[in-house]
C-alpha positions in Angstrom: 14.0 -69.7 -102.1 13.5 -66.0 -102.0 10.2 -64.6 -101.1 8.8 -61.4 -99.7 7.6 -61.8 -96.1 4.0 -60.5 -95.8 2.9 -58.5 -92.9 0.0 -60.2 -91.1 -3.2 -58.3 -91.0 -4.0 -56.9 -87.6 -0.4 -57.0 -86.4 1.2 -53.8 -85.3 4.7 -52.8 -84.6 6.2 -51.7 -81.2 5.5 -48.0 -81.9 1.8 -48.8 -82.6 1.5 -50.8 -79.4 2.9 -47.9 -77.4 0.6 -45.4 -79.1 -2.4 -47.7 -78.4 -1.3 -48.0 -74.7 -1.0 -44.2 -74.5 -4.5 -43.8 -76.0 -5.9 -46.3 -73.5 -4.3 -44.5 -70.5 -5.1 -40.9 -71.6 -8.5 -41.3 -73.3 -10.2 -44.7 -72.7 -9.5 -45.1 -69.0 -10.5 -41.6 -67.9 -13.6 -41.7 -70.2 -14.7 -45.0 -68.7 -14.2 -43.6 -65.2 -16.3 -40.6 -66.1 -19.1 -42.8 -67.4 -18.9 -44.9 -64.3 -19.2 -41.9 -61.9 -21.9 -40.3 -64.0 -23.8 -43.6 -63.5 -23.5 -43.1 -59.7 -24.8 -39.5 -60.1 -27.8 -40.7 -62.1 -28.6 -43.2 -59.4 -28.2 -40.5 -56.7 -30.5 -38.1 -58.6 -33.1 -40.9 -59.1 -32.9 -41.4 -55.3 -33.8 -37.7 -54.9 -30.3 -36.2 -54.2 -30.4 -32.4 -54.0 -26.9 -31.9 -55.4 -24.0 -33.9 -56.5 -20.2 -33.8 -56.7 -18.1 -35.5 -59.4 -14.3 -35.8 -59.0 -12.2 -37.4 -61.7 -8.6 -38.4 -61.0 -6.3 -37.9 -58.1 -3.4 -35.6 -57.2 -3.4 -31.8 -57.7 -6.7 -30.2 -58.7 -6.6 -28.8 -62.3 -10.0 -27.4 -62.7 -13.3 -27.1 -60.7 -16.6 -25.8 -62.0 -20.3 -26.1 -61.4 -23.2 -27.0 -63.7 -26.5 -26.3 -61.9 -26.5 -28.5 -58.7 -23.4 -30.4 -59.8 -19.8 -29.6 -58.8 -17.2 -31.1 -61.0 -13.5 -31.4 -60.1 -10.8 -32.6 -62.4 -7.4 -33.7 -60.9 -4.0 -34.0 -62.5 -3.9 -37.8 -62.8 -7.2 -38.5 -64.6 -6.5 -42.3 -64.8 -6.2 -42.9 -61.1 -9.6 -42.9 -59.4 -12.6 -40.8 -59.2 -15.7 -40.6 -57.2 -19.2 -39.2 -57.2 -21.4 -38.2 -54.3 -25.0 -37.3 -54.1 -26.3 -35.4 -51.1 -29.7 -34.6 -49.6 -31.0 -33.5 -46.2 -32.0 -37.0 -45.1 -29.5 -39.8 -45.4 -29.9 -42.5 -48.0 -31.2 -45.8 -46.6 -29.7 -49.1 -47.4 -31.9 -49.8 -50.5 -31.1 -46.4 -52.0 -27.3 -46.8 -51.2 -27.4 -50.1 -53.0 -29.1 -48.6 -56.1 -26.6 -45.7 -56.2 -23.7 -48.1 -55.9 -25.0 -50.4 -58.6 -25.7 -47.4 -61.0 -22.0 -46.9 -61.9 -21.3 -50.5 -63.0 -24.7 -50.6 -64.7 -24.0 -47.6 -66.9 -20.6 -49.1 -67.8 -22.4 -52.4 -68.8 -25.0 -50.4 -70.8 -22.4 -48.5 -72.7 -20.4 -51.7 -73.4 -23.5 -53.5 -74.6 -24.5 -50.6 -76.8 -21.0 -50.5 -78.4 -21.0 -54.2 -79.0 -24.5 -54.1 -80.6 -23.2 -51.5 -83.1 -21.0 -54.3 -84.6 -18.3 -51.8 -85.6 -15.0 -53.5 -86.4 -12.8 -50.9 -84.8 -10.0 -51.7 -82.4 -10.4 -48.6 -80.3 -14.2 -49.0 -79.9 -13.7 -52.7 -79.1 -11.1 -51.8 -76.4 -13.4 -49.1 -75.0 -16.3 -51.6 -74.8 -14.0 -54.2 -73.1 -12.7 -51.6 -70.7 -16.3 -50.7 -69.7 -17.1 -54.4 -69.1 -14.0 -54.6 -67.0 -15.0 -51.6 -64.9 -18.5 -53.0 -64.4 -17.3 -56.4 -63.3 -14.4 -55.4 -61.1 -16.5 -52.8 -59.3 -19.1 -55.4 -58.5 -16.6 -57.5 -56.6 -16.8 -56.8 -52.9 -13.5 -55.5 -51.6 -12.1 -52.7 -49.5 -8.5 -51.4 -49.8 -7.1 -48.7 -47.6 -10.5 -47.5 -46.6 -11.7 -47.4 -50.3 -14.7 -49.6 -50.8 -15.8 -51.1 -54.1 -19.4 -50.7 -55.3 -19.9 -54.4 -54.6 -18.7 -53.9 -51.0 -21.2 -51.0 -50.6 -24.0 -53.2 -51.9 -23.1 -56.0 -49.5 -22.8 -53.6 -46.6 -26.2 -52.1 -47.4 -27.7 -55.6 -47.4 -26.0 -57.1 -44.4 -25.7 -54.1 -42.0 -28.7 -54.3 -39.7 -29.2 -50.6 -38.9 -30.6 -49.6 -42.3 -34.1 -49.8 -43.8 -32.9 -52.1 -46.7 -33.4 -55.2 -44.4 -36.8 -54.2 -43.0 
C-alpha cells in the first residue's frame, strides 16, 4: 500500500533543534540570568543599598556602563554566570542578606508564573517560563562549589550563623 507519510504536528527536524538550542543558549539563558540578578538588586535596594553592581557572564569584559547608582558589566560568555551586589555603609544583617538572596529566585518565579498565566501557546515563551522556574528552584538548593554559594546556601548561612541579627 502506498501512502504519503504525514509529518507529526510539533515535530521538528535536526536543524530546528539546533536553532532552538542556539536560541536558548544565546537569548533565553542570558535573559533569565539578567532577570535573576535584577531580582537581587531589587532586594538590595529594598534593604536600603546605596549603590549596586550587576555583572552578567564570565570571561573578558565586553562593555561597562553606569545608570545612576548602578554599574553594569557585560562579559564575553553571557551564558556562564552573573552576579549582583548591593552596597551600603553598614553591612547587611542576616535577615537582610536572606531577603536579598531570595529576591533573585523570587523574581524568576514571578516572571515564570506571569508567562504561564498568559496562556500563550508558544514554544519559546514556554521554554523561557520553564527556564525561569529552573533558575528559581536550582538557586534555592543550598550548595557551594569552588567558593561560589547558591542563594539557598546564603539563606541557610544567614539563618544558622550565630553572629548575625537574623537569629536575635
